[in-house]
OpenMM code with the backbone's topology and positions (N, CA, C; nanometers):
from openmm import Vec3, app, unit

residues = "MET ILE LYS ARG PHE PRO GLN ASP ARG PRO ASP GLN TYR ASP SER SER PRO GLU PRO ALA GLY GLY THR LYS PRO GLY ARG SER PRO ALA ARG LYS GLN ARG ARG TRP ALA ARG GLU ARG ALA THR GLN GLY VAL TYR GLN GLN LEU MET ASN HIS MET PRO VAL ASP GLN LEU GLU ALA GLN PHE MET GLU ASP SER PHE MET LEU ARG LEU ASP LEU ASP PHE PHE ARG ARG LEU LEU ARG GLY VAL GLU LYS HIS ALA LEU GLU LEU ASP GLU ALA ILE GLU PRO HIS LEU ASP ARG PRO ILE ASP GLU LEU ASP PRO ILE GLU HIS ALA ILE LEU ARG LEU GLY ALA PHE GLU LEU LEU HIS VAL LEU ASP VAL PRO ARG ALA ILE ALA ILE ASN GLU ALA VAL GLU LEU ALA LYS ARG PHE GLY ALA THR ASP GLY HIS ARG TYR ILE ASN GLY VAL LEU ASP ARG VAL ALA ASP GLY ALA ARG PRO HIS GLU PRO THR ARG GLY ARG".split()
positions = [
    Vec3(0.0850, -0.1182, 0.0000),
    Vec3(0.0000, 0.0000, 0.0000),
    Vec3(0.0890, 0.1237, 0.0000),
    Vec3(0.0578, 0.2188, -0.0828),
    Vec3(0.1316, 0.3447, -0.0906),
    Vec3(0.0896, 0.4339, 0.0242),
    Vec3(0.1871, 0.4847, 0.0967),
    Vec3(0.1564, 0.5818, 0.2005),
    Vec3(0.1376, 0.7159, 0.1337),
    Vec3(0.0270, 0.7779, 0.1607),
    Vec3(-0.0050, 0.9053, 0.0973),
    Vec3(-0.0007, 1.0159, 0.2013),
    Vec3(0.0265, 1.1341, 0.1518),
    Vec3(0.0198, 1.2505, 0.2372),
    Vec3(-0.1275, 1.2824, 0.2609),
    Vec3(-0.1609, 1.3479, 0.3714),
    Vec3(-0.3016, 1.3774, 0.3992),
    Vec3(-0.3705, 1.4526, 0.2856),
    Vec3(-0.2955, 1.5369, 0.2151),
    Vec3(-0.3565, 1.6161, 0.1083),
    Vec3(-0.3714, 1.5372, -0.0219),
    Vec3(-0.3189, 1.4158, -0.0274),
    Vec3(-0.3126, 1.3398, -0.1514),
    Vec3(-0.4427, 1.2640, -0.1738),
    Vec3(-0.5342, 1.3264, -0.2442),
    Vec3(-0.6627, 1.2651, -0.2765),
    Vec3(-0.6768, 1.2578, -0.4282),
    Vec3(-0.7344, 1.1514, -0.4793),
    Vec3(-0.7494, 1.1395, -0.6247),
    Vec3(-0.8257, 1.2560, -0.6861),
    Vec3(-0.9194, 1.3160, -0.6128),
    Vec3(-0.9996, 1.4226, -0.6704),
    Vec3(-0.9232, 1.5535, -0.6850),
    Vec3(-0.8029, 1.5629, -0.6295),
    Vec3(-0.7289, 1.6885, -0.6380),
    Vec3(-0.6605, 1.7051, -0.7731),
    Vec3(-0.6441, 1.5982, -0.8473),
    Vec3(-0.5764, 1.6079, -0.9746),
    Vec3(-0.6697, 1.6693, -1.0773),
    Vec3(-0.6097, 1.7402, -1.1654),
    Vec3(-0.6858, 1.8114, -1.2659),
    Vec3(-0.7362, 1.7118, -1.3696),
    Vec3(-0.8531, 1.6577, -1.3437),
    Vec3(-0.9079, 1.5594, -1.4368),
    Vec3(-1.0257, 1.6165, -1.5150),
    Vec3(-1.0387, 1.7485, -1.5119),
    Vec3(-1.1475, 1.8100, -1.5861),
    Vec3(-1.1254, 1.7890, -1.7354),
    Vec3(-1.2329, 1.7870, -1.8114),
    Vec3(-1.2184, 1.7611, -1.9537),
    Vec3(-1.1327, 1.8663, -2.0216),
    Vec3(-1.0534, 1.8188, -2.1159),
    Vec3(-0.9695, 1.9102, -2.1943),
    Vec3(-1.0557, 1.9791, -2.2995),
    Vec3(-1.0192, 2.1007, -2.3382),
    Vec3(-1.0916, 2.1677, -2.4450),
    Vec3(-1.0784, 2.0919, -2.5773),
    Vec3(-1.1592, 2.1293, -2.6723),
    Vec3(-1.1614, 2.0606, -2.8014),
    Vec3(-1.0240, 2.0577, -2.8670),
    Vec3(-0.9407, 2.1591, -2.8445),
    Vec3(-0.8075, 2.1654, -2.9035),
    Vec3(-0.7109, 2.0657, -2.8436),
    Vec3(-0.7439, 2.0034, -2.7305),
    Vec3(-0.6588, 1.9007, -2.6749),
    Vec3(-0.6084, 1.9309, -2.5357),
    Vec3(-0.5582, 2.0519, -2.5114),
    Vec3(-0.5065, 2.0819, -2.3786),
    Vec3(-0.5538, 2.2183, -2.3349),
    Vec3(-0.5495, 2.2403, -2.2059),
    Vec3(-0.5839, 2.3718, -2.1527),
    Vec3(-0.4771, 2.4707, -2.1955),
    Vec3(-0.5137, 2.5965, -2.2121),
    Vec3(-0.4140, 2.6949, -2.2518),
    Vec3(-0.2982, 2.6985, -2.1523),
    Vec3(-0.1761, 2.6959, -2.2046),
    Vec3(-0.0585, 2.7060, -2.1209),
    Vec3(-0.0149, 2.5765, -2.0549),
    Vec3(-0.0856, 2.4682, -2.0779),
    Vec3(-0.0499, 2.3404, -2.0164),
    Vec3(-0.0385, 2.2331, -2.1223),
    Vec3(0.0787, 2.1745, -2.1322),
    Vec3(0.0932, 2.0629, -2.2238),
    Vec3(0.0756, 1.9339, -2.1442),
    Vec3(0.0266, 1.8292, -2.2086),
    Vec3(0.0113, 1.7026, -2.1372),
    Vec3(0.1447, 1.6535, -2.0804),
    Vec3(0.2536, 1.6710, -2.1537),
    Vec3(0.3845, 1.6257, -2.1059),
    Vec3(0.4254, 1.7003, -1.9802),
    Vec3(0.3981, 1.8279, -1.9735),
    Vec3(0.4329, 1.9074, -1.8551),
    Vec3(0.3546, 1.8603, -1.7325),
    Vec3(0.2272, 1.8322, -1.7526),
    Vec3(0.1426, 1.7835, -1.6445),
    Vec3(0.1904, 1.6449, -1.5992),
    Vec3(0.2256, 1.5585, -1.6939),
    Vec3(0.2731, 1.4252, -1.6606),
    Vec3(0.4046, 1.4297, -1.5835),
    Vec3(0.4910, 1.5258, -1.6168),
    Vec3(0.6163, 1.5425, -1.5425),
    Vec3(0.5904, 1.5958, -1.4020),
    Vec3(0.4961, 1.6868, -1.3888),
    Vec3(0.4639, 1.7385, -1.2551),
    Vec3(0.4124, 1.6251, -1.1671),
    Vec3(0.3250, 1.5420, -1.2216),
    Vec3(0.2746, 1.4283, -1.1446),
    Vec3(0.3884, 1.3321, -1.1103),
    Vec3(0.4813, 1.3119, -1.2037),
    Vec3(0.5969, 1.2257, -1.1769),
    Vec3(0.6789, 1.2817, -1.0607),
    Vec3(0.6976, 1.4132, -1.0575),
    Vec3(0.7709, 1.4758, -0.9473),
    Vec3(0.6968, 1.4575, -0.8144),
    Vec3(0.5648, 1.4703, -0.8179),
    Vec3(0.4870, 1.4522, -0.6948),
    Vec3(0.5051, 1.3115, -0.6398),
    Vec3(0.4925, 1.2121, -0.7249),
    Vec3(0.5076, 1.0741, -0.6806),
    Vec3(0.6527, 1.0463, -0.6392),
    Vec3(0.7482, 1.1004, -0.7119),
    Vec3(0.8887, 1.0814, -0.6745),
    Vec3(0.9172, 1.1447, -0.5388),
    Vec3(0.8571, 1.2596, -0.5121),
    Vec3(0.8726, 1.3232, -0.3813),
    Vec3(0.8199, 1.2315, -0.2722),
    Vec3(0.7052, 1.1715, -0.2958),
    Vec3(0.6495, 1.0785, -0.1988),
    Vec3(0.7424, 0.9585, -0.1789),
    Vec3(0.8016, 0.9119, -0.2879),
    Vec3(0.8948, 0.7996, -0.2789),
    Vec3(1.0210, 0.8351, -0.2021),
    Vec3(1.0774, 0.9505, -0.2291),
    Vec3(1.1977, 0.9944, -0.1572),
    Vec3(1.1653, 1.0119, -0.0087),
    Vec3(1.0490, 1.0666, 0.0193),
    Vec3(1.0044, 1.0814, 0.1584),
    Vec3(0.9975, 0.9442, 0.2269),
    Vec3(0.9389, 0.8467, 0.1591),
    Vec3(0.9302, 0.7119, 0.2168),
    Vec3(1.0688, 0.6528, 0.2395),
    Vec3(1.1613, 0.6771, 0.1468),
    Vec3(1.2971, 0.6273, 0.1649),
    Vec3(1.3614, 0.6907, 0.2880),
    Vec3(1.3407, 0.8197, 0.3062),
    Vec3(1.3964, 0.8880, 0.4230),
    Vec3(1.3378, 0.8331, 0.5530),
    Vec3(1.2105, 0.8028, 0.5518),
    Vec3(1.1423, 0.7578, 0.6737),
    Vec3(1.1603, 0.6087, 0.7012),
    Vec3(1.1597, 0.5267, 0.5965),
    Vec3(1.1563, 0.3810, 0.6150),
    Vec3(1.2784, 0.3078, 0.5606),
    Vec3(1.3656, 0.3776, 0.4907),
    Vec3(1.4859, 0.3164, 0.4314),
    Vec3(1.4503, 0.1952, 0.3456),
    Vec3(1.3431, 0.2078, 0.2705),
    Vec3(1.2929, 0.1004, 0.1858),
    Vec3(1.3762, 0.0924, 0.0574),
    Vec3(1.4120, -0.0283, 0.0122),
    Vec3(1.4850, -0.0409, -0.1145),
    Vec3(1.4039, 0.0189, -0.2302),
    Vec3(1.4738, 0.0815, -0.3228),
    Vec3(1.4066, 0.1539, -0.4304),
    Vec3(1.3233, 0.0602, -0.5184),
    Vec3(1.3681, -0.0620, -0.5399),
    Vec3(1.2899, -0.1565, -0.6216),
    Vec3(1.1551, -0.1881, -0.5564),
    Vec3(1.1567, -0.2105, -0.4267),
    Vec3(1.0341, -0.2397, -0.3535),
    Vec3(0.9422, -0.1172, -0.3529),
    Vec3(1.0014, -0.0029, -0.3345),
    Vec3(0.9250, 0.1216, -0.3334),
    Vec3(0.8583, 0.1449, -0.4690),
    Vec3(0.9354, 0.1287, -0.5742),
    Vec3(0.8795, 0.1475, -0.7086),
    Vec3(0.7661, 0.0479, -0.7354),
    Vec3(0.7834, -0.0750, -0.6923),
    Vec3(0.6788, -0.1759, -0.7114),
    Vec3(0.5502, -0.1350, -0.6398),
    Vec3(0.5625, -0.0787, -0.5212),
    Vec3(0.4432, -0.0320, -0.4492),
    Vec3(0.3722, 0.0776, -0.5279),
    Vec3(0.4485, 0.1714, -0.5797),
    Vec3(0.3867, 0.2795, -0.6561),
    Vec3(0.3188, 0.2272, -0.7812),
    Vec3(0.3755, 0.1264, -0.8435),
    Vec3(0.3195, 0.0736, -0.9676),
    Vec3(0.1859, 0.0027, -0.9466),
    Vec3(0.1485, -0.0258, -0.8232),
    Vec3(0.0173, -0.0839, -0.7943),
    Vec3(-0.0945, 0.0186, -0.8093),
    Vec3(-0.0592, 0.1460, -0.8109),
    Vec3(-0.1573, 0.2542, -0.8207),
    Vec3(-0.1852, 0.2834, -0.9682),
    Vec3(-0.3091, 0.2724, -1.0093),
    Vec3(-0.3444, 0.2927, -1.1505),
    Vec3(-0.3159, 0.4354, -1.1978),
    Vec3(-0.3077, 0.5312, -1.1051),
    Vec3(-0.2769, 0.6688, -1.1441),
    Vec3(-0.1389, 0.6786, -1.2092),
    Vec3(-0.0510, 0.5849, -1.1779),
    Vec3(0.0843, 0.5872, -1.2339),
    Vec3(0.0831, 0.5813, -1.3863),
    Vec3(-0.0235, 0.5283, -1.4439),
    Vec3(-0.0334, 0.5210, -1.5894),
    Vec3(-0.0526, 0.6594, -1.6519),
    Vec3(-0.0910, 0.7580, -1.5714),
    Vec3(-0.1174, 0.8929, -1.6224),
    Vec3(0.0051, 0.9827, -1.6197),
    Vec3(0.1122, 0.9385, -1.5567),
    Vec3(0.2284, 1.0262, -1.5455),
    Vec3(0.3441, 0.9766, -1.6308),
    Vec3(0.4491, 1.0544, -1.6376),
    Vec3(0.5685, 1.0204, -1.7141),
    Vec3(0.6497, 0.9192, -1.6323),
    Vec3(0.6278, 0.7910, -1.6584),
    Vec3(0.6915, 0.6854, -1.5803),
    Vec3(0.8429, 0.6862, -1.5914),
    Vec3(0.8946, 0.7134, -1.7101),
    Vec3(1.0402, 0.7176, -1.7265),
    Vec3(1.1012, 0.8277, -1.6409),
    Vec3(1.0361, 0.9432, -1.6377),
    Vec3(1.0856, 1.0548, -1.5579),
    Vec3(1.0741, 1.0221, -1.4084),
    Vec3(0.9639, 0.9616, -1.3678),
    Vec3(0.9469, 0.9196, -1.2290),
    Vec3(1.0602, 0.8272, -1.1868),
    Vec3(1.0878, 0.7264, -1.2684),
    Vec3(1.1947, 0.6306, -1.2356),
    Vec3(1.3305, 0.6989, -1.2335),
    Vec3(1.3539, 0.7864, -1.3295),
    Vec3(1.4811, 0.8596, -1.3353),
    Vec3(1.5022, 0.9405, -1.2068),
    Vec3(1.3975, 1.0084, -1.1616),
    Vec3(1.4074, 1.0883, -1.0396),
    Vec3(1.4262, 0.9998, -0.9172),
    Vec3(1.3393, 0.9016, -0.9003),
    Vec3(1.3422, 0.8178, -0.7808),
    Vec3(1.4754, 0.7433, -0.7691),
    Vec3(1.5165, 0.6808, -0.8767),
    Vec3(1.6413, 0.6040, -0.8739),
    Vec3(1.7637, 0.6958, -0.8676),
    Vec3(1.7567, 0.8089, -0.9337),
    Vec3(1.8695, 0.9028, -0.9318),
    Vec3(1.8916, 0.9638, -0.7946),
    Vec3(1.7834, 1.0013, -0.7285),
    Vec3(1.7958, 1.0580, -0.5939),
    Vec3(1.8525, 0.9530, -0.4996),
    Vec3(1.8063, 0.8297, -0.5125),
    Vec3(1.8571, 0.7231, -0.4252),
    Vec3(2.0054, 0.6985, -0.4515),
    Vec3(2.0444, 0.6943, -0.5762),
    Vec3(2.1839, 0.6669, -0.6136),
    Vec3(2.2780, 0.7785, -0.5677),
    Vec3(2.2339, 0.9024, -0.5746),
    Vec3(2.3194, 1.0176, -0.5463),
    Vec3(2.2863, 1.0861, -0.4131),
    Vec3(2.2195, 1.0173, -0.3232),
    Vec3(2.1706, 1.0794, -0.1991),
    Vec3(2.2810, 1.1522, -0.1216),
    Vec3(2.3953, 1.0902, -0.1044),
    Vec3(2.5034, 1.1538, -0.0280),
    Vec3(2.5552, 1.2791, -0.0986),
    Vec3(2.5736, 1.2692, -0.2292),
    Vec3(2.6190, 1.3844, -0.3079),
    Vec3(2.5175, 1.4992, -0.2995),
    Vec3(2.3905, 1.4655, -0.3068),
    Vec3(2.2861, 1.5682, -0.3015),
    Vec3(2.2849, 1.6365, -0.1646),
    Vec3(2.2967, 1.5574, -0.0591),
    Vec3(2.3009, 1.6160, 0.0747),
    Vec3(2.4231, 1.7062, 0.0916),
    Vec3(2.5371, 1.6657, 0.0337),
    Vec3(2.6578, 1.7490, 0.0410),
    Vec3(2.6394, 1.8804, -0.0348),
    Vec3(2.5630, 1.8778, -0.1435),
    Vec3(2.5374, 2.0013, -0.2199),
    Vec3(2.4404, 2.0926, -0.1463),
    Vec3(2.3482, 2.0347, -0.0729),
    Vec3(2.2449, 2.1101, -0.0014),
    Vec3(2.2974, 2.1682, 0.1291),
    Vec3(2.3718, 2.0878, 0.2034),
    Vec3(2.4067, 2.1195, 0.3420),
    Vec3(2.4714, 2.2555, 0.3648),
    Vec3(2.5635, 2.3021, 0.2805),
    Vec3(2.6249, 2.4328, 0.3069),
    Vec3(2.5264, 2.5501, 0.3033),
    Vec3(2.4108, 2.5279, 0.2479),
    Vec3(2.3130, 2.6360, 0.2302),
    Vec3(2.1986, 2.6305, 0.3321),
    Vec3(2.2090, 2.5399, 0.4271),
    Vec3(2.1048, 2.5240, 0.5288),
    Vec3(2.1346, 2.6101, 0.6505),
    Vec3(2.0318, 2.6410, 0.7243),
    Vec3(2.0478, 2.7175, 0.8476),
    Vec3(2.0479, 2.6271, 0.9704),
    Vec3(2.0504, 2.4959, 0.9477),
    Vec3(2.0518, 2.3981, 1.0566),
    Vec3(2.1110, 2.2684, 1.0009),
    Vec3(2.1486, 2.1758, 1.0884),
    Vec3(2.2004, 2.0473, 1.0392),
    Vec3(2.0964, 1.9761, 0.9527),
    Vec3(2.1440, 1.9029, 0.8553),
    Vec3(2.0546, 1.8378, 0.7599),
    Vec3(1.9616, 1.7367, 0.8281),
    Vec3(2.0080, 1.6735, 0.9354),
    Vec3(1.9223, 1.5761, 1.0036),
    Vec3(1.8120, 1.6424, 1.0860),
    Vec3(1.8121, 1.7755, 1.0948),
    Vec3(1.7039, 1.8474, 1.1620),
    Vec3(1.5998, 1.9027, 1.0639),
    Vec3(1.6215, 1.8780, 0.9344),
    Vec3(1.5234, 1.9211, 0.8341),
    Vec3(1.3947, 1.8412, 0.8502),
    Vec3(1.2834, 1.9057, 0.8208),
    Vec3(1.1573, 1.8349, 0.8102),
    Vec3(1.1735, 1.7317, 0.6975),
    Vec3(1.1300, 1.6074, 0.7169),
    Vec3(1.1522, 1.5049, 0.6142),
    Vec3(1.0954, 1.5401, 0.4766),
    Vec3(0.9822, 1.6084, 0.4718),
    Vec3(0.9277, 1.6427, 0.3395),
    Vec3(1.0138, 1.7499, 0.2737),
    Vec3(1.0636, 1.8462, 0.3518),
    Vec3(1.1534, 1.9468, 0.2961),
    Vec3(1.2825, 1.8820, 0.2483),
    Vec3(1.3328, 1.7864, 0.3254),
    Vec3(1.4541, 1.7158, 0.2859),
    Vec3(1.4311, 1.6418, 0.1541),
    Vec3(1.3170, 1.5746, 0.1413),
    Vec3(1.2852, 1.5019, 0.0179),
    Vec3(1.2769, 1.5972, -0.1014),
    Vec3(1.2111, 1.7102, -0.0829),
    Vec3(1.1968, 1.8068, -0.1924),
    Vec3(1.3324, 1.8676, -0.2285),
    Vec3(1.4142, 1.8975, -0.1281),
    Vec3(1.5477, 1.9513, -0.1557),
    Vec3(1.6339, 1.8500, -0.2307),
    Vec3(1.6271, 1.7241, -0.1919),
    Vec3(1.7033, 1.6223, -0.2649),
    Vec3(1.6568, 1.6118, -0.4098),
    Vec3(1.5268, 1.6106, -0.4291),
    Vec3(1.4723, 1.6000, -0.5642),
    Vec3(1.5131, 1.7212, -0.6485),
    Vec3(1.4973, 1.8413, -0.5921),
    Vec3(1.5352, 1.9627, -0.6646),
    Vec3(1.6840, 1.9669, -0.6951),
    Vec3(1.7660, 1.9300, -0.5982),
    Vec3(1.9106, 1.9277, -0.6198),
    Vec3(1.9476, 1.8251, -0.7264),
    Vec3(1.8794, 1.7107, -0.7266),
    Vec3(1.9060, 1.6099, -0.8293),
    Vec3(1.8776, 1.6674, -0.9682),
    Vec3(1.7658, 1.7347, -0.9827),
    Vec3(1.7345, 1.7938, -1.1136),
    Vec3(1.8395, 1.8971, -1.1528),
    Vec3(1.8807, 1.9797, -1.0584),
    Vec3(1.9790, 2.0833, -1.0891),
    Vec3(2.1154, 2.0250, -1.1267),
    Vec3(2.1542, 1.9165, -1.0618),
    Vec3(2.2866, 1.8593, -1.0841),
    Vec3(2.2911, 1.7543, -1.1941),
    Vec3(2.1804, 1.6825, -1.2166),
    Vec3(2.1853, 1.5654, -1.3054),
    Vec3(2.0821, 1.5631, -1.4171),
    Vec3(1.9854, 1.6510, -1.4160),
    Vec3(1.8828, 1.6517, -1.5214),
    Vec3(1.8970, 1.7841, -1.5964),
    Vec3(2.0005, 1.7910, -1.6770),
    Vec3(2.0375, 1.9180, -1.7391),
    Vec3(1.9439, 1.9608, -1.8517),
    Vec3(1.8545, 1.8711, -1.8956),
    Vec3(1.7564, 1.9103, -1.9962),
    Vec3(1.6412, 1.9887, -1.9342),
    Vec3(1.6338, 1.9941, -1.8018),
    Vec3(1.5345, 2.0762, -1.7324),
    Vec3(1.6029, 2.2067, -1.6931),
    Vec3(1.5544, 2.3193, -1.7420),
    Vec3(1.6165, 2.4477, -1.7080),
    Vec3(1.6153, 2.4737, -1.5573),
    Vec3(1.7140, 2.5462, -1.5128),
    Vec3(1.7309, 2.5806, -1.3723),
    Vec3(1.6022, 2.6385, -1.3116),
    Vec3(1.5446, 2.7363, -1.3786),
    Vec3(1.4254, 2.8035, -1.3264),
    Vec3(1.3090, 2.7065, -1.3102),
    Vec3(1.2949, 2.6137, -1.4025),
    Vec3(1.1854, 2.5165, -1.3941),
    Vec3(1.2101, 2.4185, -1.2799),
    Vec3(1.3331, 2.3705, -1.2657),
    Vec3(1.3643, 2.2774, -1.1570),
    Vec3(1.3334, 2.3409, -1.0211),
    Vec3(1.3731, 2.4656, -1.0036),
    Vec3(1.3482, 2.5337, -0.8765),
    Vec3(1.1997, 2.5601, -0.8590),
    Vec3(1.1333, 2.6082, -0.9622),
    Vec3(0.9896, 2.6369, -0.9522),
    Vec3(0.9093, 2.5116, -0.9194),
    Vec3(0.9430, 2.4006, -0.9810),
    Vec3(0.8705, 2.2762, -0.9529),
    Vec3(0.8906, 2.2332, -0.8080),
    Vec3(1.0112, 2.2504, -0.7556),
    Vec3(1.0366, 2.2172, -0.6148),
    Vec3(0.9569, 2.3098, -0.5229),
    Vec3(0.9499, 2.4362, -0.5581),
    Vec3(0.8720, 2.5325, -0.4794),
    Vec3(0.7245, 2.4925, -0.4797),
    Vec3(0.6726, 2.4526, -0.5942),
    Vec3(0.5326, 2.4090, -0.6020),
    Vec3(0.5081, 2.2838, -0.5175),
    Vec3(0.6046, 2.1918, -0.5166),
    Vec3(0.5921, 2.0734, -0.4316),
    Vec3(0.5884, 2.1134, -0.2844),
    Vec3(0.6712, 2.2099, -0.2472),
    Vec3(0.6745, 2.2563, -0.1079),
    Vec3(0.5441, 2.3257, -0.0703),
    Vec3(0.4864, 2.4006, -0.1630),
    Vec3(0.3570, 2.4644, -0.1356),
    Vec3(0.2500, 2.3585, -0.1129),
    Vec3(0.2581, 2.2509, -0.1878),
    Vec3(0.1569, 2.1464, -0.1811),
    Vec3(0.1731, 2.0563, -0.0597),
    Vec3(0.2976, 2.0153, -0.0324),
    Vec3(0.3203, 1.9146, 0.0704),
    Vec3(0.3861, 1.9681, 0.1977),
    Vec3(0.4512, 2.0825, 0.1897),
    Vec3(0.5313, 2.1295, 0.3016),
    Vec3(0.4580, 2.2199, 0.3981),
    Vec3(0.5355, 2.2741, 0.4900),
    Vec3(0.4833, 2.3668, 0.5901),
    Vec3(0.4435, 2.4980, 0.5223),
    Vec3(0.3765, 2.5834, 0.5960),
    Vec3(0.3194, 2.7062, 0.5420),
    Vec3(0.4183, 2.7892, 0.4612),
    Vec3(0.5338, 2.8205, 0.5162),
    Vec3(0.6319, 2.9021, 0.4430),
    Vec3(0.7522, 2.8206, 0.3980),
    Vec3(0.7393, 2.6890, 0.3968),
    Vec3(0.8489, 2.6026, 0.3564),
    Vec3(0.8953, 2.6273, 0.2141),
    Vec3(0.8044, 2.6717, 0.1282),
    Vec3(0.8416, 2.6953, -0.0115),
    Vec3(0.9467, 2.8049, -0.0237),
    Vec3(0.9453, 2.9020, 0.0654),
    Vec3(1.0465, 3.0092, 0.0616),
    Vec3(1.1844, 2.9541, 0.0945),
    Vec3(1.1884, 2.8667, 0.1928),
    Vec3(1.3139, 2.8047, 0.2329),
    Vec3(1.3688, 2.7187, 0.1190),
    Vec3(1.2824, 2.6381, 0.0595),
    Vec3(1.3206, 2.5525, -0.0536),
    Vec3(1.3763, 2.6384, -0.1667),
    Vec3(1.3079, 2.7471, -0.1981),
    Vec3(1.3514, 2.8364, -0.3057),
    Vec3(1.4909, 2.8913, -0.2782),
    Vec3(1.5140, 2.9404, -0.1571),
    Vec3(1.6432, 2.9991, -0.1235),
    Vec3(1.7573, 2.8987, -0.1293),
    Vec3(1.7343, 2.7809, -0.0730),
    Vec3(1.8394, 2.6790, -0.0720),
    Vec3(1.8706, 2.6334, -0.2136),
    Vec3(1.7684, 2.6014, -0.2912),
    Vec3(1.7926, 2.5518, -0.4273),
    Vec3(1.8503, 2.6592, -0.5188),
    Vec3(1.8155, 2.7833, -0.4955),
    Vec3(1.8749, 2.8913, -0.5746),
    Vec3(2.0255, 2.8964, -0.5520),
    Vec3(2.0688, 2.8780, -0.4283),
    Vec3(2.2122, 2.8779, -0.3987),
    Vec3(2.2801, 2.7517, -0.4520),
    Vec3(2.2109, 2.6375, -0.4465),
    Vec3(2.2660, 2.5153, -0.5065),
    Vec3(2.2840, 2.5373, -0.6568),
    Vec3(2.1860, 2.5986, -0.7200),
    Vec3(2.1922, 2.6245, -0.8645),
    Vec3(2.3044, 2.7216, -0.8990),
    Vec3(2.3294, 2.8200, -0.8132),
    Vec3(2.4400, 2.9136, -0.8391),
    Vec3(2.5720, 2.8389, -0.8507),
    Vec3(2.5902, 2.7345, -0.7715),
    Vec3(2.7119, 2.6543, -0.7796),
    Vec3(2.7094, 2.5534, -0.8925),
    Vec3(2.5932, 2.4961, -0.9196),
    Vec3(2.5822, 2.3900, -1.0205),
    Vec3(2.5700, 2.4432, -1.1629),
    Vec3(2.5013, 2.5548, -1.1779),
    Vec3(2.4758, 2.6103, -1.3111),
    Vec3(2.4968, 2.7621, -1.3093),
    Vec3(2.6190, 2.8061, -1.2849),
    Vec3(2.6425, 2.9496, -1.2666),
    Vec3(2.6172, 3.0344, -1.3915),
    Vec3(2.6268, 2.9751, -1.5084),
    Vec3(2.6101, 3.0530, -1.6320),
    Vec3(2.4720, 3.0418, -1.6937),
    Vec3(2.3862, 2.9607, -1.6326),
    Vec3(2.2511, 2.9454, -1.6861),
    Vec3(2.1651, 3.0622, -1.6406),
    Vec3(2.0942, 3.1228, -1.7327),
    Vec3(2.0111, 3.2380, -1.6940),
    Vec3(1.8987, 3.1984, -1.5992),
    Vec3(1.8636, 3.2932, -1.5134),
    Vec3(1.7521, 3.2731, -1.4219),
    Vec3(1.6459, 3.3764, -1.4520),
    Vec3(1.5241, 3.3451, -1.4143),
    Vec3(1.4170, 3.4441, -1.4295),
    Vec3(1.4341, 3.5519, -1.3244),
    Vec3(1.4119, 3.6747, -1.3615),
    Vec3(1.4132, 3.7846, -1.2673),
    Vec3(1.5511, 3.8371, -1.2339),
    Vec3(1.6591, 3.7828, -1.2948),
    Vec3(1.7937, 3.8330, -1.2684),
    Vec3(1.8527, 3.8954, -1.3895),
] * unit.nanometer
topology = app.Topology()
chain = topology.addChain("A")
for resn in residues:
    res = topology.addResidue(resn, chain)
    for name in ("N", "CA", "C"):
        topology.addAtom(name, app.Element.getBySymbol(name[0]), res)
């Protein structure tokens, strides 16, 4: 059984009918599928932090959920397995930018920071601004009230070191 966050209800997903043209304005199906993949990967990373479950077993649990057919499975696997493989490296990239020891982070914030750092360091086809924005959106959805601000600040500094020449929005 997949452990879900209290806010994780099937009715929260945007399942409203698409317009005749195929997609809602400003939203591509691939973008939505990647966002859902990030949400599920965040849940998986959180479970790994809490239960130290092997990634194969964790992935098998997620695959029991029929909703998984609606998301970008390759991207989900890439994120989940990549974060697990590079966990120590990701924590080392995050830690200098924290205001407290990494083991004192809220587990959901830690999971989101690992996922965001993984995208910044290893998923170079995702622009810096998108990787950070997606992590911020995950923090708004799953984290504490102002946790998204903390996530944004930490990942922005990680990105400054990982992708110093990549343009950012608003700079």
